[in-house]
N, CA, C and O of each residue as an XYZ file, in Angstrom:
684
protein
N      -9.446     20.230     75.705
C      -9.308     19.985     74.367
C      -8.415     20.894     73.619
O      -8.159     21.969     74.162
N      -7.936     20.659     72.545
C      -6.969     21.635     71.727
C      -7.623     22.954     71.228
O      -8.593     22.904     70.472
N      -7.083     24.162     71.657
C      -7.451     25.423     71.186
C      -7.709     25.439     69.710
O      -8.410     26.364     69.298
N      -7.189     24.435     68.720
C      -7.118     24.844     67.205
C      -8.459     23.906     66.624
O      -8.652     23.622     65.442
N      -9.288     23.528     67.751
C     -10.537     22.842     67.009
C     -11.437     23.824     66.724
O     -11.685     24.762     67.481
N     -12.079     23.588     65.353
C     -13.142     24.433     64.916
C     -14.354     23.665     64.406
O     -14.331     22.622     63.753
N     -15.599     24.474     64.883
C     -16.647     23.731     64.512
C     -17.588     24.750     63.834
O     -18.040     25.704     64.469
N     -17.878     24.531     62.519
C     -18.547     25.172     61.785
C     -17.983     26.675     61.241
O     -18.600     27.702     60.963
N     -16.660     26.379     61.215
C     -15.654     27.613     60.929
C     -15.431     28.547     62.390
O     -14.755     29.572     62.312
N     -15.887     28.236     63.390
C     -15.716     28.977     64.719
C     -14.918     28.244     65.711
O     -15.037     27.028     65.860
N     -14.197     28.888     66.314
C     -13.326     28.325     67.363
C     -14.032     27.672     68.470
O     -15.044     28.174     68.960
N     -13.519     26.549     68.885
C     -14.429     25.678     69.948
C     -14.835     26.665     71.054
O     -16.011     26.632     71.415
N     -13.938     27.600     71.672
C     -14.435     28.543     72.704
C     -15.726     29.557     72.095
O     -16.645     29.787     72.881
N     -15.783     30.072     70.903
C     -16.730     30.692     70.617
C     -18.044     29.937     70.241
O     -19.149     30.425     70.479
N     -17.852     28.600     69.583
C     -18.913     27.856     69.485
C     -19.554     27.388     70.512
O     -20.729     27.031     70.429
N     -18.701     27.321     71.853
C     -19.129     26.735     73.033
C     -19.887     27.798     73.651
O     -20.861     27.505     74.344
N     -19.522     29.077     73.465
C     -20.190     30.501     73.986
C     -21.536     30.664     73.383
O     -22.430     31.147     74.078
N     -21.781     30.291     72.101
C     -22.934     30.386     71.371
C     -23.731     29.400     71.781
O     -24.895     29.771     71.934
N     -23.525     28.282     72.014
C     -24.308     26.981     72.282
C     -24.756     27.211     73.933
O     -25.851     26.844     74.360
N     -23.988     27.705     74.554
C     -24.455     28.141     76.042
C     -25.485     29.225     76.074
O     -26.474     29.143     76.803
N     -25.232     30.336     75.212
C     -26.194     31.499     75.063
C     -27.607     30.985     74.403
O     -28.654     31.390     74.908
N     -27.640     30.206     73.418
C     -28.835     29.410     73.000
C     -29.633     28.622     74.212
O     -30.840     28.670     74.449
N     -28.735     27.976     74.823
C     -29.378     27.078     76.031
C     -29.963     27.817     76.971
O     -30.958     27.370     77.542
N     -29.420     29.134     77.308
C     -29.909     30.081     78.190
C     -31.386     30.525     77.849
O     -32.432     30.409     78.487
N     -31.108     31.057     76.656
C     -32.458     31.509     75.956
C     -33.602     30.394     76.075
O     -34.713     30.578     76.574
N     -33.155     29.294     75.565
C     -34.085     28.205     75.595
C     -34.824     27.992     76.843
O     -36.049     28.014     76.956
N     -33.963     27.783     77.769
C     -34.243     27.694     79.471
C     -35.216     28.919     79.710
O     -36.333     28.582     80.101
N     -34.998     30.318     79.544
C     -35.690     31.089     80.033
C     -37.118     31.269     79.115
O     -38.177     31.456     79.714
N     -37.090     31.213     77.895
C     -38.154     31.121     76.974
C     -39.093     29.995     77.590
O     -40.254     30.272     77.892
N     -38.572     28.725     77.769
C     -39.271     27.491     78.275
C     -40.058     28.009     79.506
O     -41.279     27.860     79.551
N     -39.457     28.543     80.384
C     -40.026     28.935     81.657
C     -41.244     29.627     81.423
O     -42.293     29.285     81.970
N     -41.128     30.877     80.396
C     -42.361     31.799     80.220
C     -43.208     30.941     79.512
O     -44.368     30.952     79.925
N     -42.951     30.129     78.478
C     -44.017     29.090     77.933
C     -44.674     28.289     79.019
O     -45.901     28.202     78.989
N     -43.986     27.679     79.995
C     -44.762     27.025     81.065
C     -45.449     27.982     81.842
O     -46.518     27.570     82.291
N     -45.190     28.960     82.085
C     -45.978     29.964     82.805
C     -47.317     30.235     82.101
O     -48.364     30.253     82.749
N     -47.279     30.497     80.443
C     -48.388     30.441     79.793
C     -49.332     29.326     79.896
O     -50.557     29.379     79.779
N     -48.468     28.142     80.170
C     -49.397     26.832     80.094
C     -50.087     26.808     81.387
O     -51.210     26.305     81.397
N     -49.577     27.290     82.533
C     -50.224     27.105     83.857
C     -51.420     28.286     83.599
O     -52.329     28.161     84.419
N     -51.572     29.122     82.884
C     -52.271     30.291     82.789
C     -53.352     29.914     81.544
O     -54.110     30.813     81.179
N     -53.426     28.629     80.912
C     -53.951     27.957     79.956
C     -54.152     28.870     78.443
O     -55.079     28.990     77.642
N     -52.623     29.474     78.556
C     -52.444     30.250     77.113
C     -51.376     29.555     76.230
O     -50.511     28.894     76.805
N     -51.369     29.638     75.064
C     -50.204     29.546     74.135
C     -49.614     30.849     73.831
O     -50.125     31.724     73.131
N     -48.302     30.895     74.526
C     -47.647     32.278     74.134
C     -46.909     32.207     72.876
O     -45.688     32.101     72.998
N     -47.388     32.243     71.689
C     -47.143     31.906     70.459
C     -45.736     32.161     70.178
O     -44.977     31.240     69.876
N     -45.296     33.572     70.280
C     -43.796     33.875     69.862
C     -42.907     33.156     71.050
O     -41.875     32.650     70.609
N     -43.058     33.045     72.141
C     -42.207     32.694     73.373
C     -42.091     31.141     73.140
O     -41.030     30.518     73.181
N     -43.275     30.630     72.900
C     -43.359     29.092     72.804
C     -42.321     28.743     71.356
O     -41.424     27.901     71.411
N     -42.619     29.516     70.146
C     -41.796     29.111     69.015
C     -40.344     29.381     69.360
O     -39.522     28.654     68.803
N     -39.929     30.252     70.139
C     -38.506     30.810     70.635
C     -37.967     29.412     71.244
O     -36.961     28.790     70.904
N     -38.881     29.108     72.200
C     -38.515     27.902     73.316
C     -38.216     26.681     72.436
O     -37.221     25.962     72.518
N     -39.307     26.560     71.528
C     -39.102     25.035     70.911
C     -37.823     25.137     69.607
O     -37.144     24.139     69.370
N     -37.647     26.216     68.965
C     -36.368     26.264     68.343
C     -35.238     26.349     68.975
O     -34.298     25.630     68.635
N     -35.128     27.270     70.038
C     -33.857     27.296     70.704
C     -33.513     25.995     71.623
O     -32.338     25.766     71.907
N     -34.414     25.267     72.016
C     -34.103     24.253     72.582
C     -33.770     22.850     71.628
O     -33.125     21.892     72.054
N     -34.263     22.934     70.468
C     -33.934     22.036     69.435
C     -32.570     22.290     68.906
O     -31.794     21.390     68.587
N     -32.289     23.688     68.822
C     -30.697     24.087     68.528
C     -30.040     23.771     69.342
O     -28.942     23.317     69.017
N     -30.387     23.858     70.766
C     -29.433     23.454     71.940
C     -28.866     21.999     71.550
O     -27.664     21.759     71.435
N     -29.841     21.114     71.374
C     -29.557     19.673     71.033
C     -28.720     19.438     69.896
O     -27.748     18.684     69.885
N     -29.155     20.133     68.927
C     -28.239     20.056     67.589
C     -26.990     20.476     67.789
O     -26.105     19.670     67.500
N     -26.649     21.614     68.243
C     -25.507     22.252     68.543
C     -24.607     21.365     69.260
O     -23.404     21.283     69.014
N     -25.344     20.570     70.335
C     -24.648     19.764     71.187
C     -23.995     18.663     70.400
O     -22.910     18.214     70.768
N     -24.564     18.246     69.415
C     -24.192     16.872     68.848
C     -22.968     17.096     68.051
O     -22.222     16.170     67.735
N     -22.748     18.445     67.699
C     -21.275     18.856     66.786
C     -20.009     18.970     67.701
O     -18.913     19.177     67.179
N     -20.130     18.848     68.964
C     -18.925     19.063     69.861
C     -18.159     17.516     69.569
O     -18.715     16.428     69.426
N     -16.693     17.840     69.536
C     -15.754     16.885     69.192
C     -15.670     15.730     70.158
O     -14.631     15.453     70.758
N     -16.947     14.981     70.304
C     -16.613     13.860     71.196
C     -16.722     12.527     70.583
O     -17.484     12.446     69.620
N     -16.098     11.459     70.967
C     -16.082     10.137     70.381
C     -17.077      9.303     71.090
O     -17.146      9.373     72.317
N     -17.755      8.620     70.502
C     -18.505      7.377     70.971
C     -19.714      8.293     71.541
O     -19.806      9.519     71.470
N     -20.744      7.244     72.208
C     -22.011      7.775     72.613
C     -21.762      8.228     74.138
O     -21.482      7.380     74.986
N     -21.856      9.382     74.409
C     -22.056     10.250     75.704
C     -23.321     10.270     76.419
O     -24.350     10.132     75.757
N     -23.394     10.431     77.763
C     -24.866     10.728     78.382
C     -25.423     12.016     77.523
O     -26.591     12.100     77.140
N     -24.634     12.788     77.332
C     -25.175     14.141     76.540
C     -25.743     13.962     75.393
O     -26.737     14.608     75.060
N     -25.115     12.950     74.550
C     -25.685     12.529     73.402
C     -26.920     12.029     73.481
O     -27.825     12.492     72.787
N     -27.122     10.944     74.403
C     -28.256     10.365     74.571
C     -29.429     11.303     75.006
O     -30.569     11.236     74.546
N     -28.943     12.296     76.074
C     -30.131     12.982     76.523
C     -30.548     13.975     75.119
O     -31.721     14.231     74.848
N     -29.472     14.431     74.367
C     -30.032     15.071     73.086
C     -30.614     14.329     72.177
O     -31.441     15.030     71.594
N     -30.598     13.327     71.791
C     -31.622     12.257     71.277
C     -32.930     12.142     71.782
O     -33.903     12.015     71.039
N     -32.997     12.176     72.933
C     -34.258     12.069     73.528
C     -35.053     13.207     73.705
O     -36.276     13.147     73.831
N     -34.198     14.566     73.724
C     -34.670     15.714     73.706
C     -35.417     16.053     72.376
O     -36.525     16.569     72.230
N     -34.584     15.660     71.516
C     -34.922     15.989     70.000
C     -36.183     15.169     69.854
O     -37.113     15.744     69.289
N     -36.360     14.046     70.223
C     -37.650     13.157     69.969
C     -38.733     13.804     70.690
O     -39.845     13.797     70.162
N     -38.553     14.426     71.953
C     -39.709     14.952     72.481
C     -40.033     16.171     71.943
O     -41.222     16.426     71.753
N     -38.984     17.153     71.600
C     -39.445     18.165     70.860
C     -40.058     18.337     69.540
O     -40.651     19.340     69.143
N     -39.823     17.119     68.832
C     -40.484     16.756     67.463
C     -42.162     16.407     67.905
O     -43.116     16.815     67.243
N     -42.274     15.640     69.058
C     -43.652     15.350     69.499
C     -44.334     16.693     69.791
O     -45.471     16.891     69.363
N     -43.786     17.473     70.390
C     -44.172     18.925     70.968
C     -44.524     19.865     69.800
O     -45.523     20.584     69.782
N     -43.575     19.781     68.801
C     -43.908     20.652     67.675
C     -45.076     20.037     66.859
O     -46.029     20.762     66.572
N     -45.051     18.698     66.458
C     -46.347     18.032     66.062
C     -47.592     18.263     66.819
O     -48.572     18.570     66.140
N     -47.741     18.174     68.081
C     -48.772     18.338     68.684
C     -49.274     19.820     68.558
O     -50.478     20.018     68.395
N     -48.508     20.729     68.617
C     -48.931     22.172     68.521
C     -48.923     22.725     67.055
O     -49.648     23.679     66.774
N     -48.196     22.200     66.211
C     -48.285     22.979     64.915
C     -49.334     22.154     63.949
O     -50.220     22.633     63.240
N     -48.976     20.789     64.129
C     -49.751     19.862     63.039
C     -50.956     19.337     63.524
O     -51.847     19.061     62.721
N     -51.140     19.121     65.010
C     -52.360     18.493     65.390
C     -53.037     19.627     66.121
O     -54.234     19.463     66.355
N     -52.521     20.650     66.484
C     -53.345     21.828     66.945
C     -53.883     21.628     68.454
O     -54.899     22.202     68.845
N     -53.096     20.744     69.292
C     -53.539     20.523     70.691
C     -54.832     19.861     70.713
O     -55.517     19.921     71.734
N     -55.293     19.137     69.519
C     -56.555     18.761     69.614
C     -56.552     16.975     70.400
O     -55.722     16.120     70.093
N     -57.400     16.820     71.169
C     -57.610     15.932     71.964
C     -56.471     15.324     72.622
O     -55.992     16.131     73.419
N     -55.908     14.331     72.608
C     -54.683     13.917     73.665
C     -53.314     14.658     73.131
O     -52.250     14.583     73.746
N     -53.478     15.357     71.949
C     -52.140     16.037     71.575
C     -52.048     17.469     72.547
O     -51.059     18.202     72.535
N     -53.113     17.684     73.278
C     -52.743     18.746     74.392
C     -51.722     18.463     75.287
O     -50.669     19.082     75.437
N     -52.214     17.249     76.004
C     -51.362     16.695     77.052
C     -49.998     16.231     76.639
O     -49.014     16.422     77.354
N     -49.939     15.566     75.380
C     -48.600     15.345     74.937
C     -47.804     16.590     74.624
O     -46.578     16.573     74.735
N     -48.426     17.615     74.257
C     -47.641     18.705     73.985
C     -46.963     19.430     75.335
O     -45.803     19.835     75.408
N     -47.979     19.490     76.382
C     -47.403     19.750     77.865
C     -46.368     18.913     78.353
O     -45.363     19.342     78.920
N     -46.644     17.569     78.105
C     -45.594     16.630     78.919
C     -44.204     16.800     78.137
O     -43.148     16.816     78.769
N     -44.242     16.939     76.586
C     -43.072     16.615     75.991
C     -42.210     17.954     76.045
O     -40.981     18.020     76.023
N     -43.169     19.067     76.126
C     -42.318     20.253     76.359
C     -41.649     20.522     77.559
O     -40.532     21.028     77.667
N     -42.576     20.066     78.669
C     -41.753     20.263     80.124
C     -40.924     19.329     80.113
O     -39.965     19.659     80.810
N     -40.751     17.984     79.531
C     -39.559     17.282     79.648
C     -38.242     17.753     78.909
O     -37.116     17.780     79.406
N     -38.623     18.140     77.549
C     -37.461     18.801     77.049
C     -36.865     20.005     77.658
O     -35.668     20.228     77.480
N     -37.657     20.867     78.419
C     -37.105     21.876     79.260
C     -36.382     21.366     80.368
O     -35.296     21.862     80.667
N     -36.955     20.271     81.112
C     -36.261     19.615     82.207
C     -34.791     19.172     81.887
O     -33.838     19.491     82.598
N     -34.686     18.362     80.687
C     -33.472     17.886     80.133
C     -32.486     19.081     79.964
O     -31.282     19.005     80.210
N     -33.177     20.274     79.483
C     -32.199     21.323     79.257
C     -31.526     21.846     80.495
O     -30.307     21.966     80.621
N     -32.517     22.173     81.480
C     -32.205     22.239     82.813
C     -31.290     21.574     83.585
O     -30.536     22.160     84.362
N     -31.311     20.143     83.391
C     -30.532     18.782     83.883
C     -29.288     19.107     83.309
O     -28.319     19.253     84.054
N     -29.168     19.252     81.982
C     -27.636     19.477     81.518
C     -26.977     20.776     81.873
O     -25.746     20.776     81.886
N     -27.694     22.022     82.199
C     -27.425     23.148     82.654
C     -26.724     22.946     83.886
O     -25.633     23.482     84.083
N     -27.335     22.136     84.806
C     -27.076     21.802     86.144
C     -25.651     21.059     86.079
O     -24.702     21.481     86.740
N     -25.558     20.023     85.314
C     -24.350     19.304     85.086
C     -23.230     20.075     84.913
O     -22.222     20.123     85.617
N     -23.551     20.781     83.729
C     -22.398     21.779     83.415
C     -22.057     22.898     84.241
O     -20.948     23.410     84.091
N     -23.004     23.431     85.248
C     -22.635     24.508     86.199
C     -21.640     23.744     87.156
O     -20.635     24.327     87.561
N     -21.854     22.726     87.441
C     -21.171     21.659     88.512
C     -19.766     21.354     87.978
O     -18.826     21.183     88.753
N     -19.629     21.286     86.595
C     -18.499     21.193     86.096
C     -17.543     22.077     85.751
O     -16.340     21.859     85.608
N     -18.286     23.340     85.593
C     -17.573     24.280     85.045
C     -17.372     25.594     86.024
O     -16.336     26.249     85.910
N     -18.253     25.923     86.868
C     -18.235     27.119     87.636
C     -17.674     26.508     89.108
O     -18.115     25.609     89.824
N     -16.575     27.342     89.231
C     -15.752     26.951     90.497
C     -16.528     26.697     91.897
O     -16.411     25.685     92.588
N     -17.279     27.732     92.151
C     -18.069     27.434     93.601
C     -18.917     26.199     93.482
O     -19.067     25.472     94.465
N     -19.493     25.920     92.301
C     -20.470     24.659     92.237
C     -19.467     23.449     92.323
O     -19.640     22.445     93.013
N     -18.343     23.721     91.474
C     -17.413     22.492     91.357
C     -16.748     22.027     92.791
O     -16.567     20.843     93.077
N     -16.472     22.928     93.491
C     -15.845     22.861     94.809
C     -16.997     21.945     95.622
O     -16.694     20.892     96.183
N     -18.282     22.459     95.611
C     -19.194     21.525     96.283
C     -19.424     20.238     95.845
O     -20.083     19.467     96.543
N     -18.948     19.889     94.733
C     -19.488     18.467     93.955
C     -18.519     18.001     93.012
O     -18.997     17.651     91.933
N     -17.115     17.896     93.161
C     -16.218     17.660     92.097
C     -16.345     16.596     91.370
O     -15.857     16.589     90.240
N     -17.024     15.488     91.873
C     -17.274     14.379     91.175
C     -18.841     14.137     90.555
O     -19.175     13.322     89.695
N     -19.636     15.055     91.235
C     -21.094     15.199     90.878
C     -21.678     13.865     91.407
O     -22.605     13.300     90.827
N     -21.124     13.406     92.480
C     -21.696     12.308     93.202
C     -22.131     12.815     94.650
O     -22.892     12.201     95.398
N     -21.527     14.027     94.917
C     -21.925     14.692     96.183
C     -23.200     15.069     96.576
O     -23.935     15.467     95.672
N     -23.641     15.040     97.702
C     -25.087     15.643     97.994
C     -25.437     16.796     97.341
O     -26.447     16.706     96.644
N     -24.784     18.029     97.383
C     -25.163     19.216     96.572
C     -25.545     18.817     95.273
O     -26.739     18.990     95.028
N     -24.941     18.392     94.486
C     -25.350     17.793     93.142
C     -26.497     17.102     93.084
O     -27.431     17.543     92.416
N     -26.602     15.892     93.789
C     -27.786     15.087     93.922
C     -29.059     16.105     94.364
O     -30.082     16.197     93.686
N     -28.845     16.786     95.502
C     -29.732     17.404     95.832
C     -30.637     18.681     94.815
O     -31.842     18.922     94.750
N     -29.511     19.280     94.146
C     -29.888     20.233     92.970
C     -30.700     19.704     91.942
O     -31.721     20.255     91.530
N     -30.143     18.396     91.438
C     -30.968     17.632     90.543
C     -32.197     17.141     90.972
O     -33.179     17.264     90.240
N     -32.295     16.497     92.270
C     -33.617     16.026     92.639
C     -34.801     17.219     92.881
O     -36.014     17.033     92.789
N     -34.141     18.456     93.204
C     -34.982     19.452     93.591
C     -35.669     19.895     92.282
O     -36.873     20.133     92.182
N     -34.731     19.978     91.260
C     -35.213     20.474     90.000
C     -36.364     19.395     89.257
O     -37.430     19.764     88.764
N     -35.963     18.268     89.301
C     -36.783     17.204     88.938
C     -38.385     17.286     89.722
O     -39.498     17.262     89.197
N     -38.035     17.381     91.022
C     -39.447     17.530     91.712
C     -40.026     18.992     91.205
O     -41.212     18.956     90.878
N     -39.592     19.838     91.128
C     -40.301     21.209     90.541
C     -40.777     20.782     89.238
O     -41.982     20.949     89.045
N     -40.136     20.300     88.360
C     -40.670     20.088     86.836
C     -41.810     18.839     86.939
O     -42.667     18.737     86.061
N     -41.761     18.028     87.918
C     -43.047     17.152     88.059
C     -43.951     17.708     88.312
O     -44.971     17.415     87.689
N     -44.008     18.743     89.313
C     -44.921     19.630     90.074
C     -45.604     20.615     88.784
O     -46.809     20.657     88.532
N     -44.491     21.410     88.020
C     -45.122     22.033     87.077
C     -45.853     21.192     85.976
O     -47.012     21.467     85.666
N     -45.191     20.203     85.411
C     -45.892     19.151     84.624
C     -47.263     18.870     85.024
O     -48.161     18.954     84.187
N     -47.537     18.496     86.401
C     -48.836     18.057     86.787
C     -49.802     19.229     86.577
O     -50.778     19.211     85.826
N     -49.426     20.177     87.288
C     -50.381     21.484     87.260
C     -50.534     22.087     85.713
O     -51.534     22.677     85.305
N     -49.497     21.851     85.048
C     -49.793     22.500     83.696
C     -50.810     21.434     82.913
O     -51.729     21.966     82.291
N     -50.745     20.244     82.891
C     -51.637     19.113     82.376
C     -52.829     19.437     82.686
O     -53.732     19.407     81.850
N     -53.038     19.843     84.088
C     -54.456     20.024     84.536
C     -55.278     21.521     84.247
O     -56.487     21.735     84.338
N     -54.369     22.304     83.935
C     -54.783     23.912     83.784
C     -54.400     24.166     82.234
O     -54.748     25.240     81.743
N     -53.850     23.427     81.610
C     -53.798     24.057     79.976
C     -54.725     23.373     79.133
O     -54.709     22.226     78.686
N     -55.706     24.512     78.982
C     -56.776     24.185     78.130
C     -57.080     25.189     77.165
O     -58.240     25.600     77.116
N     -56.226     25.643     76.396
C     -56.568     26.930     75.459
C     -57.562     26.574     74.327
O     -58.013     25.455     74.080
N     -57.789     27.601     73.761
C     -58.634     27.263     72.587
C     -57.740     26.753     71.538
O     -56.553     27.073     71.464
N     -58.354     25.927     70.701
C     -57.762     25.309     69.671
C     -56.820     26.297     68.946
O     -57.252     27.411     68.651
N     -55.550     25.940     68.644
C     -54.479     26.616     67.844
C     -54.743     26.635     66.666
O     -54.490     25.544     66.154
N     -55.240     27.550     65.793
C     -55.542     27.673     64.353
C     -54.581     27.273     63.375
O     -53.462     27.669     63.699
N     -54.595     26.651     62.326
C     -53.500     26.261     61.337
C     -53.040     27.739     60.492
O     -53.760     28.577     59.949
N     -51.715     27.679     60.615
C     -51.260     28.558     59.941
C     -51.145     28.626     58.364
O     -50.645     29.613     57.824
């Protein structure tokens, strides 16, 4: 891509760095939030950070100069829908009834999508990973994606089973 492209007044390189930093913060906060779910706790500040930064990851991703619908855009749209459900479940419906498991499932799915894209980008941009799977159809890439999918399914299963916090009070 040409270096003269700007997004929101930022060079493409700087915008990309900010997008990646937001994504890494979102993944880290999401992992801590899931740890809270496994302990049947809503870690309010970390959870808010996770939801906001994960939403920002998708929204900033939409601004990259791509033409047409790409797999990344489709993942971003799905992620936004999942995040809206998680936000509603937590902040509007206060995890009452089915909203408890809806929150857990949608949060973990949104986190997994973020990790999925992170793995794709790692295999595209980091030379050592790219050398292992230059077309992303090679076993190292497929194994990495499958491994993280299995990890997130297991995290989701145990989180749904163990996440029974006291109702979140209305703000």
